[in-house]
C-alpha positions in Angstrom: -5.3 -15.0 26.5 -8.0 -15.7 23.9 -7.5 -12.2 22.5 -3.8 -12.9 21.8 -4.7 -16.2 20.1 -7.3 -14.5 17.9 -4.8 -11.7 17.0 -2.2 -14.3 16.0 -4.7 -16.2 13.9 -5.8 -13.0 12.1 -2.2 -11.8 11.5 -0.7 -15.1 10.3 -1.9 -15.0 6.7 -0.4 -11.4 6.3 2.9 -12.2 7.9 3.3 -15.6 6.2 3.8 -14.1 2.7 6.0 -11.3 3.8 9.3 -13.2 3.9 8.6 -15.6 1.0 9.4 -15.0 -2.6 6.3 -14.6 -4.7 6.2 -14.1 -8.4 4.9 -10.7 -9.3 2.0 -10.5 -11.8 1.7 -8.1 -14.7 -1.4 -6.6 -13.0 0.6 -5.8 -9.9 3.4 -4.2 -12.0 0.8 -1.8 -13.4 -1.4 -1.1 -10.4 1.3 0.0 -8.0 2.9 2.7 -10.1 -0.6 4.0 -11.2 -1.8 4.1 -7.7 1.4 5.9 -6.6 1.0 8.5 -9.4 -2.7 9.1 -8.5 -1.9 9.6 -4.8 1.0 11.9 -5.6 -1.2 14.1 -7.8 -3.9 14.2 -5.2 -1.5 15.2 -2.5 0.1 17.9 -4.6 -3.3 19.3 -5.4 -4.3 19.3 -1.8 -1.0 20.7 -0.4 -0.3 23.2 -3.1 -3.8 24.6 -3.5 -3.5 28.4 -4.0 0.2 28.5 -4.5 2.0 29.5 -7.7 5.2 28.1 -9.0 7.7 30.6 -10.3 
C-alpha cells in the first residue's frame, strides 16, 4: 500500500501540468525544434551508415 502512495506522490507533479494551459516560453520554442533536428540527424547517420542515395 505504501508503494502505491509513494508512486502517486511522485507522479502528481508531472500529471498536474499535463491538462492545464501553460504559456510557452521563447526558450522552449527554440529548444524543442533544435533537439528534434539533432536527434533526426543522429538517427539518419546511425541508420543510413554505409548506404548511398541515388
